[in-house]
C-alpha positions as CSV (number, residue, x, y, z in Angstrom):
1,X,69.2,-96.0,0.6
2,X,67.5,-93.0,-1.3
3,X,64.6,-95.3,-2.4
4,X,64.1,-96.5,1.0
5,X,63.2,-93.0,2.5
6,X,60.9,-92.2,-0.5
7,X,57.7,-93.7,1.7
8,X,58.5,-91.5,4.7
9,X,58.8,-88.3,2.7
10,X,55.4,-89.3,0.9
11,X,53.8,-89.7,4.1
12,X,54.9,-86.7,5.3
13,X,53.6,-84.6,2.5
14,X,50.0,-86.4,2.8
15,X,49.9,-85.4,6.5
16,X,50.6,-81.8,5.8
17,X,48.1,-81.9,2.9
18,X,45.2,-83.2,5.3
19,X,45.9,-80.8,8.2
20,X,46.0,-77.8,5.3
21,X,42.6,-79.2,4.4
22,X,41.3,-79.5,7.7
23,X,42.6,-75.7,8.4
24,X,40.7,-74.5,5.5
25,X,37.5,-76.2,6.5
26,X,37.8,-74.9,10.1
27,X,38.2,-71.4,8.6
28,X,35.3,-71.9,6.4
29,X,33.2,-73.2,9.4
30,X,34.1,-70.3,11.5
31,X,33.1,-67.8,8.8
32,X,29.7,-69.6,8.4
33,X,29.0,-69.2,12.0
34,X,30.0,-65.8,12.2
35,X,27.8,-64.9,9.4
36,X,25.0,-66.9,11.1
37,X,25.2,-65.2,14.3
38,X,27.3,-67.5,16.0
39,X,24.3,-69.9,16.6
40,X,25.3,-73.4,18.5
41,X,24.5,-76.6,16.6
42,X,21.6,-78.7,17.8
43,X,22.2,-80.9,20.4
44,X,20.6,-84.0,18.6
45,X,23.6,-83.8,15.7
46,X,20.8,-83.8,13.3
47,X,21.1,-81.2,10.5
48,X,18.7,-78.5,11.5
49,X,16.9,-76.1,9.1
50,X,19.0,-73.2,7.2
51,X,20.1,-70.9,9.7
52,X,18.1,-67.4,9.6
53,X,19.8,-64.0,9.4
54,X,20.0,-62.0,12.6
55,X,17.2,-59.7,13.6
56,X,17.5,-56.4,14.9
57,X,17.1,-56.1,18.7
58,X,13.8,-55.2,20.1
59,X,13.5,-51.9,22.1
60,X,12.8,-51.9,25.4
61,X,9.1,-52.3,26.7
62,X,7.5,-49.5,28.2
63,X,6.7,-49.4,32.2
64,X,3.1,-50.2,31.9
65,X,3.7,-53.3,29.6
66,X,6.5,-54.6,32.1
67,X,3.8,-54.3,34.8
68,X,1.1,-56.0,33.0
69,X,3.5,-59.0,32.2
70,X,4.3,-59.3,35.9
71,X,0.7,-59.5,36.6
72,X,0.1,-62.1,33.8
73,X,3.2,-64.2,35.5
74,X,1.7,-63.9,38.9
75,X,-1.7,-65.2,37.6
76,X,-0.1,-68.2,35.8
77,X,1.7,-69.0,38.8
78,X,-1.1,-68.8,41.3
79,X,-3.2,-71.4,39.1
80,X,-6.8,-70.2,40.8
81,X,-9.6,-68.8,38.7
82,X,-12.4,-66.6,40.0
83,X,-15.7,-68.4,40.3
84,X,-18.4,-67.7,37.6
85,X,-20.9,-65.1,38.4
86,X,-24.1,-66.5,40.1
87,X,-22.2,-69.6,41.8
88,X,-20.7,-72.6,39.7
89,X,-18.3,-75.0,40.8
90,X,-15.0,-72.8,40.5
91,X,-12.4,-73.6,43.3
92,X,-11.1,-70.8,45.3
93,X,-8.3,-70.9,47.3
94,X,-9.4,-70.7,51.2
95,X,-8.3,-67.6,53.3
96,X,-5.5,-67.7,55.3
97,X,-7.3,-67.9,58.9
98,X,-10.8,-69.5,57.9
99,X,-11.5,-72.7,60.1
100,X,-10.8,-76.1,58.2
101,X,-13.3,-78.5,57.6
102,X,-16.3,-76.3,57.1
103,X,-19.2,-77.7,55.4
104,X,-20.1,-76.1,52.3
105,X,-22.9,-73.7,52.3
106,X,-25.5,-72.1,49.9
107,X,-25.4,-68.8,48.7
108,X,-27.0,-66.1,50.7
109,X,-30.6,-65.1,49.6
110,X,-31.7,-61.4,49.3
111,X,-35.4,-61.4,50.5
112,X,-38.0,-63.5,52.1
113,X,-40.8,-65.1,49.8
114,X,-43.7,-63.7,51.1
115,X,-46.9,-66.0,51.6
116,X,-50.2,-65.4,49.8
117,X,-52.4,-62.9,51.6
118,X,-54.7,-64.8,54.1
119,X,-57.9,-63.5,52.4
120,X,-59.1,-61.2,49.3
121,X,-59.7,-58.4,51.7
122,X,-55.8,-58.3,52.8
123,X,-57.2,-57.1,56.1
124,X,-55.5,-57.0,59.4
125,X,-58.5,-59.3,60.7
126,X,-57.6,-62.0,58.1
127,X,-53.8,-61.9,58.7
128,X,-53.9,-61.7,62.6
129,X,-56.4,-64.8,62.9
130,X,-54.1,-66.7,60.6
131,X,-51.1,-65.9,62.4
132,X,-52.7,-66.6,65.9
133,X,-53.8,-69.7,64.9
134,X,-50.5,-70.7,63.4
135,X,-48.3,-70.0,66.6
136,X,-50.9,-71.8,68.7
137,X,-51.0,-75.1,66.7
138,X,-48.4,-77.7,67.6
139,X,-46.8,-79.2,64.5
140,X,-45.1,-82.1,66.0
141,X,-45.6,-84.1,69.3
142,X,-42.7,-84.1,71.7
143,X,-42.9,-87.0,74.3
144,X,-40.2,-85.7,76.6
145,X,-40.2,-81.9,76.9
146,X,-37.8,-80.2,79.4
147,X,-39.7,-77.0,80.6
148,X,-37.6,-74.5,82.6
149,X,-40.9,-72.9,84.2
150,X,-44.6,-73.1,83.3
151,X,-47.1,-70.4,84.4
152,X,-47.3,-71.6,87.8
153,X,-44.5,-69.6,89.1
154,X,-45.7,-66.0,89.5
155,X,-42.2,-64.5,89.2
156,X,-42.0,-62.5,86.2
157,X,-38.5,-63.2,85.7
158,X,-38.8,-66.7,84.9
159,X,-40.1,-67.7,81.3
160,X,-40.8,-71.2,79.8
161,X,-37.8,-72.1,77.9
162,X,-38.5,-75.8,76.5
163,X,-36.4,-78.2,74.8
164,X,-37.2,-81.5,73.0
165,X,-35.3,-84.4,74.7
166,X,-36.7,-87.3,72.4
167,X,-34.1,-89.6,71.2
168,X,-35.1,-89.1,67.6
169,X,-33.8,-85.6,67.6
170,X,-30.4,-86.2,69.1
171,X,-30.2,-83.4,71.9
172,X,-30.6,-85.9,74.8
173,X,-27.8,-87.8,73.3
174,X,-25.5,-84.9,72.9
175,X,-26.4,-83.8,76.5
176,X,-25.5,-87.4,78.0
177,X,-22.0,-87.3,75.8
178,X,-21.3,-83.6,77.3
179,X,-21.1,-82.7,73.4
180,X,-24.1,-80.3,73.6
181,X,-23.9,-76.4,72.7
182,X,-26.4,-73.8,73.8
183,X,-26.4,-70.2,72.4
184,X,-28.3,-67.7,74.5
185,X,-29.0,-64.2,73.0
186,X,-30.3,-61.6,75.3
187,X,-30.4,-58.0,76.2
188,X,-29.3,-57.6,79.8
189,X,-32.0,-60.1,81.2
190,X,-31.0,-61.4,84.8
191,X,-32.9,-64.7,84.2
192,X,-30.2,-67.4,83.5
193,X,-32.0,-70.0,85.3
194,X,-32.4,-72.2,81.9
195,X,-28.7,-71.6,80.9
196,X,-27.4,-72.6,84.4
197,X,-29.6,-75.8,84.3
198,X,-28.4,-76.6,80.8
199,X,-24.5,-76.1,81.7
200,X,-25.2,-78.2,84.7
201,X,-26.6,-81.1,82.5
202,X,-23.6,-81.0,80.3
203,X,-24.0,-78.3,77.8
204,X,-21.4,-75.8,76.6
205,X,-23.2,-72.6,77.2
206,X,-22.5,-69.3,75.4
207,X,-24.4,-66.4,76.5
208,X,-24.3,-63.2,74.5
209,X,-25.1,-60.0,76.4
210,X,-23.6,-56.5,75.5
211,X,-24.1,-55.2,79.3
212,X,-21.3,-57.6,80.7
213,X,-18.4,-56.1,81.9
214,X,-15.5,-57.9,80.2
215,X,-15.4,-59.3,76.8
216,X,-15.3,-63.0,77.6
217,X,-16.1,-64.4,80.9
218,X,-16.0,-67.9,82.1
219,X,-18.7,-68.2,84.7
220,X,-18.3,-71.7,85.6
221,X,-16.8,-74.7,84.1
222,X,-19.3,-74.7,81.0
223,X,-20.8,-71.3,81.3
224,X,-19.3,-68.4,79.1
225,X,-20.5,-65.0,78.9
226,X,-19.4,-62.9,75.9
227,X,-19.9,-59.0,75.5
228,X,-21.4,-59.3,72.2
229,X,-24.9,-58.7,70.8
230,X,-26.2,-60.6,67.7
231,X,-27.7,-58.3,65.3
232,X,-29.0,-59.0,61.7
233,X,-26.2,-57.0,60.3
234,X,-22.4,-56.6,61.1
235,X,-21.0,-53.2,62.1
236,X,-20.5,-50.6,59.2
237,X,-17.0,-50.8,58.0
238,X,-16.5,-47.0,59.0
239,X,-17.6,-47.7,62.6
240,X,-15.6,-51.1,62.7
241,X,-12.4,-48.9,61.6
242,X,-13.0,-46.6,64.6
243,X,-14.0,-49.4,66.9
244,X,-12.1,-52.6,66.0
245,X,-13.8,-54.4,69.0
246,X,-17.5,-53.3,68.1
247,X,-19.8,-55.5,69.9
248,X,-22.3,-56.0,67.4
249,X,-22.1,-59.2,65.1
250,X,-24.4,-61.6,62.9
251,X,-24.8,-65.1,64.3
252,X,-22.9,-66.3,61.6
253,X,-20.1,-64.1,61.9
254,X,-20.0,-65.3,65.5
255,X,-20.0,-68.8,64.5
256,X,-16.9,-68.3,62.1
257,X,-14.9,-66.2,64.6
258,X,-15.5,-69.0,67.2
259,X,-15.1,-72.0,65.0
260,X,-18.4,-73.4,65.9
261,X,-20.1,-75.4,63.2
262,X,-23.3,-76.5,65.0
263,X,-25.6,-75.1,67.7
264,X,-27.9,-77.6,69.3
265,X,-30.1,-75.0,71.0
266,X,-30.7,-71.4,70.1
267,X,-32.4,-69.4,72.6
268,X,-33.4,-65.7,72.0
269,X,-34.9,-63.0,73.9
270,X,-34.1,-60.0,71.7
271,X,-37.1,-57.6,73.0
272,X,-38.4,-57.0,69.4
273,X,-35.2,-57.5,67.2
274,X,-35.9,-61.0,66.7
275,X,-37.9,-60.7,63.6
276,X,-35.1,-59.1,61.7
277,X,-32.5,-61.7,63.3
278,X,-34.6,-64.5,62.4
279,X,-34.7,-63.0,58.7
280,X,-31.0,-63.0,58.6
281,X,-30.7,-66.5,59.8
282,X,-33.0,-67.5,57.0
283,X,-31.4,-65.4,54.4
284,X,-27.9,-66.7,55.1
285,X,-28.9,-70.3,55.6
286,X,-27.8,-70.5,59.4
287,X,-30.8,-72.6,60.3
288,X,-29.1,-75.6,58.7
289,X,-26.6,-75.4,61.5
290,X,-29.1,-75.2,64.5
291,X,-30.9,-78.2,66.1
292,X,-33.6,-76.2,68.0
293,X,-35.0,-73.0,68.4
294,X,-36.6,-71.2,71.3
295,X,-37.6,-67.7,70.5
296,X,-39.6,-65.1,72.7
297,X,-41.5,-63.2,70.0
298,X,-43.2,-59.5,70.5
299,X,-46.2,-58.6,68.8
300,X,-47.2,-55.2,70.5
301,X,-45.4,-53.2,67.6
302,X,-43.9,-54.4,64.3
303,X,-40.4,-54.6,65.7
304,X,-37.1,-53.0,64.8
305,X,-36.6,-51.9,61.0
306,X,-40.3,-53.6,60.2
307,X,-42.6,-51.3,58.6
308,X,-45.8,-51.3,56.7
309,X,-49.4,-51.4,57.1
310,X,-50.5,-53.7,60.0
311,X,-51.9,-56.4,57.8
312,X,-48.4,-56.6,55.6
313,X,-46.4,-56.7,59.0
314,X,-48.5,-59.7,60.3
315,X,-48.0,-61.2,56.7
316,X,-44.2,-60.5,57.1
317,X,-44.0,-62.6,60.5
318,X,-46.3,-65.3,59.3
319,X,-43.9,-65.9,56.0
320,X,-40.8,-66.1,58.3
321,X,-42.3,-68.7,60.5
322,X,-43.3,-70.4,57.2
323,X,-39.8,-70.4,56.1
324,X,-38.9,-72.4,59.2
325,X,-41.4,-75.1,58.4
326,X,-40.1,-74.9,54.8
327,X,-36.5,-75.8,56.3
328,X,-37.8,-78.8,58.3
329,X,-38.4,-77.0,61.8
330,X,-41.6,-78.0,63.7
331,X,-43.2,-76.4,66.3
332,X,-43.5,-78.5,69.6
333,X,-44.3,-76.0,72.4
334,X,-46.3,-72.7,72.4
335,X,-46.5,-70.5,75.3
336,X,-48.9,-67.5,75.7
337,X,-47.3,-65.0,78.3
338,X,-50.3,-63.8,80.4
339,X,-48.4,-61.5,82.5
340,X,-47.6,-59.2,79.5
341,X,-50.1,-56.5,78.1
342,X,-52.8,-58.1,76.1
343,X,-52.0,-56.1,72.7
344,X,-51.7,-56.9,69.1
345,X,-49.9,-54.3,67.2
346,X,-51.0,-51.8,69.8
347,X,-54.7,-53.1,69.7
348,X,-56.8,-55.0,72.0
349,X,-58.2,-57.6,69.7
350,X,-58.4,-61.3,69.4
351,X,-57.5,-62.0,73.2
352,X,-53.9,-62.0,71.9
353,X,-50.9,-61.4,74.1
354,X,-48.1,-59.2,73.4
355,X,-45.6,-62.0,74.1
356,X,-45.4,-65.6,73.1
357,X,-42.5,-68.3,73.6
358,X,-42.2,-70.5,70.7
359,X,-40.0,-73.8,70.5
360,X,-39.1,-75.5,67.3
361,X,-37.2,-78.8,66.7
362,X,-35.3,-79.2,63.4
363,X,-36.6,-82.6,62.2
364,X,-33.5,-83.2,60.1
365,X,-31.0,-82.6,63.0
366,X,-28.1,-85.5,63.7
């Protein structure tokens, strides 16, 4: 009987030995982990590199460095980079309120490229003869010209505003589909016969006149009045801060505010402000959004903020009109107003009138 109990006692001793060994191993592992900084083992179960000794805690960063760190995180999260100087293809995040689907435009220019002098003497006679010959020469024939009024009407309030209705230029198609848009820029003129006729034909007409009483008036189904004047610059920020509803805007600013991408006809009677407004349209590449231009130009003095010798002024006028030609605008109608004083820069020369009405068509207009 004693011999039969020996195996049981032997097994109990073996179990106790194994438990003791496991306990010792566990204690050793705990000590190693404590010395190693209590680092958890790798999830993969593979043996990793030898544990590194613990490092002293880093001192807290100063406030300025923490702020720089937050700015860096904000930049990384935005994922947008500033475009390279001078243009480039860097993408920008669109503004919160910019109209969608707007075609990309070229960057603005800073000055008009002046044409060479008309002659070696750089005289007023040479410049004036070239300029007057240019505005009197039709560049493209228009078979269907809609003329509001010819010189047969003796009333001084009516003027010959002409549009080209040839199918190749698209305006007639836009009128038939009731998709035509006309912008009329004026300074208190009571002559709206042309605008009313275009509205009756199916155009959406916007007349900008700072003398109207209300900010926006719907005169009829398709005829809007806006208490705005189109200028060659926006209001100064200091003035705009005092008058948040200033009534002076550049045409490009108005287009952005109204969400209009195209103007089929732009008519302007700005009483000598037309030269600087036309310069702004060229410099800011607004012309590509216009189908036809009808401008009344005034020649009895240089115009607002146009200065220099008489010959240099005429050279500047001529250079502006040549810019229209370079951008595929062609003169199809020219009208010399004989009811106005026959003066050219305050001089009675060349049998020139002080006022002409010129009409151009954008030959690339679709």
